[in-house]
C-alpha positions in Angstrom: 0.0 0.0 0.0 2.8 2.5 0.9 4.8 1.7 -2.2 1.7 2.4 -4.4 1.1 5.7 -2.6 4.8 6.7 -3.0 4.7 5.7 -6.7 1.6 7.9 -7.2 3.0 10.9 -5.4 6.3 10.6 -7.3 4.5 10.3 -10.6 2.3 13.4 -9.8 5.4 15.4 -8.7 7.2 14.5 -11.9 4.2 15.3 -14.1 3.8 18.7 -12.3 7.5 19.5 -12.8 7.3 18.7 -16.5 4.2 20.8 -17.0 5.8 23.7 -15.1 8.9 23.5 -17.3 6.8 23.4 -20.5 4.8 26.5 -19.3 8.0 28.4 -18.5 9.4 27.6 -22.0 6.2 28.8 -23.6 6.3 32.1 -21.7 9.7 33.3 -23.0 11.8 32.8 -26.1 15.6 33.4 -26.0 17.3 34.9 -29.0 21.1 35.5 -29.2 21.7 38.9 -30.8 25.1 38.8 -32.4 26.7 42.2 -33.3 29.0 41.7 -36.2 28.8 45.3 -37.2 31.2 48.1 -36.4 28.7 50.0 -34.2 27.8 49.4 -30.6 24.1 48.5 -30.1 22.4 50.5 -27.3 18.7 49.8 -27.7 16.5 46.9 -28.8 12.7 47.3 -29.4 10.1 44.9 -30.4 6.5 44.7 -31.6 4.1 42.1 -32.8 4.9 41.5 -36.5 3.1 43.8 -38.9 2.2 46.5 -36.4 3.1 50.1 -37.4 5.2 51.0 -34.4 7.7 49.5 -31.9 7.1 49.4 -28.2 8.7 51.9 -25.9 10.4 49.3 -23.7 14.1 48.8 -24.5 14.7 45.1 -24.1 18.4 45.6 -23.4 17.8 48.0 -20.5 14.9 45.9 -19.2 17.3 42.9 -18.9 20.3 44.9 -17.5 22.3 44.7 -20.7 24.1 48.1 -21.1 25.1 47.6 -24.8 26.2 45.0 -27.3 29.7 45.8 -28.4 31.0 45.0 -31.9 32.1 41.4 -32.1 30.0 40.5 -29.0 26.6 39.0 -28.4 23.8 39.0 -25.8 21.1 36.5 -25.0 17.8 38.4 -24.9 14.4 37.1 -23.6 11.3 37.8 -25.5 8.0 37.7 -23.7 5.5 35.5 -25.6 3.0 34.9 -22.8 -0.2 36.3 -24.5 -1.7 37.3 -27.8 -0.1 40.8 -27.6 3.3 39.2 -27.4 3.2 36.6 -30.2 6.2 34.5 -31.4 6.4 36.4 -34.7 7.9 39.8 -33.9 9.4 42.8 -35.6 12.7 43.7 -33.9 14.6 47.0 -34.2 18.1 47.5 -32.9 19.5 51.0 -32.5 23.2 51.7 -32.4 25.7 54.5 -32.5 24.7 57.7 -34.4 21.1 56.3 -34.5 22.1 53.5 -36.9 19.2 51.0 -37.1 18.7 47.4 -38.1 15.2 45.8 -38.4 14.1 42.3 -38.8 11.0 40.2 -38.6 11.5 36.8 -37.0 9.7 34.0 -35.2 11.4 34.2 -31.8 9.9 30.9 -30.7 11.6 29.0 -33.6 14.7 31.1 -34.5 17.5 31.4 -31.9 19.7 34.1 -33.3 19.9 37.4 -35.2 23.2 38.6 -36.7 23.7 42.3 -37.2 26.2 43.3 -39.9 27.3 46.6 -41.5 
């Protein structure tokens, strides 16, 4: 009797852990931003793909990333927890002298974005 109870509790704990892990993975998508340009990147903005403007929140600042220097990279989390924050996103990087790069990507399926001159 005790062994069946222990097996059931262990199975439930394992299932709960797996479900929590899957939920956490669905909530955020990580993308490595690789700066292969000659300019330092200071800001990173995002919006749902196809919208006419980017959000005001700088993802680098929000995640305590001061800048992405030339030749360096940073791992950035994208919030995809609800319909406003879908996997398909327009991304805008802003660097020195207001140099900009834009890209549309599926942050849930693609894991990197390479910025070049």
